C-alpha positions as CSV (number, residue, x, y, z in Angstrom):
1,X,126.1,109.0,110.1
2,X,126.8,107.6,106.6
3,X,127.0,104.0,107.9
4,X,123.7,104.4,109.9
5,X,121.9,105.6,106.8
6,X,123.4,102.9,104.6
7,X,122.6,100.2,107.2
8,X,119.0,101.5,107.4
9,X,118.5,101.4,103.6
10,X,120.2,98.0,103.3
11,X,118.1,96.6,106.2
12,X,114.9,98.0,104.5
13,X,115.7,96.3,101.2
14,X,117.0,93.0,102.6
15,X,114.3,92.3,105.2
16,X,113.8,88.6,105.1
17,X,116.8,88.4,102.8
18,X,114.8,89.1,99.7
19,X,114.4,92.3,97.8
20,X,113.1,92.9,94.3
21,X,113.6,96.3,92.8
22,X,113.2,97.2,89.2
23,X,113.4,100.4,87.2
24,X,115.9,102.6,85.4
25,X,118.0,105.7,85.8
26,X,118.5,108.3,83.1
27,X,120.3,111.6,82.8
28,X,117.2,113.7,82.3
29,X,114.2,114.9,84.4
30,X,111.2,112.8,83.5
31,X,108.6,114.6,85.5
32,X,108.5,117.1,82.6
33,X,108.2,114.3,80.1
34,X,105.3,112.1,81.4
35,X,103.8,111.6,77.9
36,X,107.1,110.3,76.6
37,X,107.5,108.1,79.7
38,X,104.0,106.7,79.2
39,X,104.7,105.9,75.6
40,X,108.0,104.3,76.3
41,X,106.5,102.0,78.9
42,X,103.3,101.5,76.9
43,X,101.1,102.5,79.8
44,X,98.4,105.1,80.5
45,X,99.0,107.3,83.5
46,X,95.7,108.0,85.3
47,X,96.9,110.3,88.0
48,X,99.9,111.3,90.2
49,X,100.6,112.0,93.8
50,X,103.5,112.6,96.1
51,X,105.1,109.7,97.9
52,X,108.5,108.9,99.5
53,X,111.6,107.1,98.3
54,X,111.1,104.5,101.1
55,X,107.6,103.7,99.7
56,X,109.0,103.6,96.2
57,X,111.4,100.8,97.2
58,X,108.6,98.5,98.0
59,X,108.0,95.5,95.7
60,X,106.1,96.7,92.6
61,X,104.7,93.3,91.7
62,X,101.7,93.8,93.9
63,X,100.5,97.1,92.4
64,X,100.8,99.2,89.3
65,X,102.6,102.4,90.3
66,X,105.6,104.0,88.8
67,X,107.7,106.1,91.1
68,X,110.0,108.9,89.8
69,X,112.7,110.3,92.1
70,X,114.7,113.2,90.7
71,X,117.9,114.8,91.8
72,X,119.8,117.3,89.7
73,X,119.2,116.5,86.1
74,X,118.7,112.8,86.7
75,X,115.7,110.6,87.3
76,X,115.6,107.3,89.1
77,X,112.4,105.4,88.3
78,X,111.0,102.3,90.1
79,X,108.4,100.2,88.5
80,X,107.1,96.6,88.1
81,X,109.4,94.2,86.3
82,X,106.5,93.5,83.9
83,X,107.1,97.0,82.4
84,X,110.7,96.2,81.7
85,X,110.4,93.6,78.9
86,X,113.2,92.6,76.6
87,X,111.6,94.5,73.7
88,X,110.7,97.6,75.7
89,X,110.7,101.0,74.1
90,X,112.9,102.6,76.8
91,X,115.5,103.4,74.1
92,X,113.1,106.1,72.9
93,X,114.1,108.1,76.0
94,X,117.7,108.2,75.0
95,X,117.8,110.5,72.0
96,X,119.6,113.8,71.9
97,X,122.6,112.6,74.0
98,X,120.6,111.0,76.8
99,X,121.4,107.6,78.2
100,X,119.5,105.2,80.4
101,X,120.3,102.1,82.4
102,X,117.5,99.6,83.3
103,X,117.9,97.4,86.3
104,X,116.1,94.3,87.6
105,X,117.5,93.2,90.9
106,X,116.1,90.2,92.6
107,X,117.7,88.8,95.7
108,X,114.8,86.4,96.0
109,X,116.1,84.6,92.9
110,X,119.7,85.9,93.0
111,X,119.4,87.2,89.5
112,X,120.5,90.8,88.7
113,X,120.2,92.4,85.2
114,X,121.3,95.7,83.8
115,X,120.5,97.0,80.3
116,X,122.3,100.0,78.9
117,X,120.7,102.3,76.3
118,X,122.2,105.1,74.2
119,X,121.0,106.9,71.1
120,X,117.7,105.0,71.0
121,X,119.3,101.6,71.1
122,X,120.3,99.0,73.7
123,X,124.1,99.0,73.6
124,X,125.0,96.4,76.3
125,X,123.5,94.1,78.9
126,X,124.9,92.6,82.1
127,X,123.2,89.6,83.6
128,X,124.4,88.1,86.8
129,X,123.3,84.9,88.4
130,X,124.5,84.0,91.9
131,X,123.0,80.6,92.4
132,X,123.9,77.8,92.2
133,X,127.3,79.5,91.4
134,X,128.3,82.9,90.0
135,X,127.8,83.4,86.3
136,X,127.9,86.6,84.3
137,X,126.3,86.8,80.9
138,X,126.7,89.7,78.5
139,X,129.2,92.6,78.4
140,X,130.0,92.7,82.2
141,X,130.1,96.5,81.7
142,X,129.9,97.0,85.5
143,X,132.8,94.5,86.2
144,X,131.0,92.8,89.0
145,X,132.2,89.6,90.6
146,X,130.9,86.9,92.9
147,X,132.2,89.1,95.9
148,X,130.4,92.2,94.7
149,X,127.5,93.8,96.5
150,X,125.0,94.5,93.8
151,X,123.4,97.6,95.5
152,X,126.6,99.2,96.6
153,X,128.8,98.3,93.6
154,X,126.3,97.8,90.8
155,X,123.5,100.3,91.3
156,X,125.8,102.9,92.9
157,X,128.2,102.7,90.0
158,X,125.3,104.0,87.8
159,X,123.8,106.4,90.3
160,X,127.0,108.2,91.5
161,X,127.9,109.9,88.2
162,X,124.3,111.0,87.6
163,X,123.1,112.0,91.0
164,X,126.4,112.7,92.8
165,X,125.9,110.0,95.5
166,X,125.8,106.3,95.9
167,X,122.6,104.3,96.4
168,X,123.3,104.0,100.1
169,X,123.3,107.8,100.5
170,X,119.8,108.4,99.2
171,X,117.4,109.9,101.7
172,X,114.5,107.5,102.2
173,X,112.2,110.4,103.3
174,X,112.8,112.2,100.0
175,X,109.8,113.1,97.9
176,X,109.0,111.0,94.7
177,X,106.3,111.5,92.1
178,X,104.0,108.4,92.2
179,X,102.3,107.8,88.9
180,X,99.1,105.8,89.1
181,X,98.3,103.5,86.1
């Protein structure tokens, strides 16, 4: 069963061999902190509605939604890469012992970036480029190599401790809070 679900998720993301997913994960529930989230991303939330995780994984470059999936005391947020600028204010969400990892994963360009925030500051960055050859810039906190599967080894390494499951085990029919900008 696990393999079937993992295959379905991977197939969904790699359709036409090009996925682009961006967002962040944090060890706090953000559905109760929408004003703080809005301020950190410098956006105005117009409304909200329920959606699914499967819809949240769609490329966000085409529309301006933010999707918040919560499990336990953690939030996994999917958004447009335009909201994840180098000088973003996401560090604001990491006070009082909270931490946050931002991810920008593009199989289209074979570039994968992770930024790690703690105590209001960016503390590390991993930046992996797979074409024309494998190059790692930054701290290599995730210890990924040319043979690594970014979703299974990179994103899951962040999700597992916070949500108790790897990325491949997430239920695509699970409910998410879709924030309309």
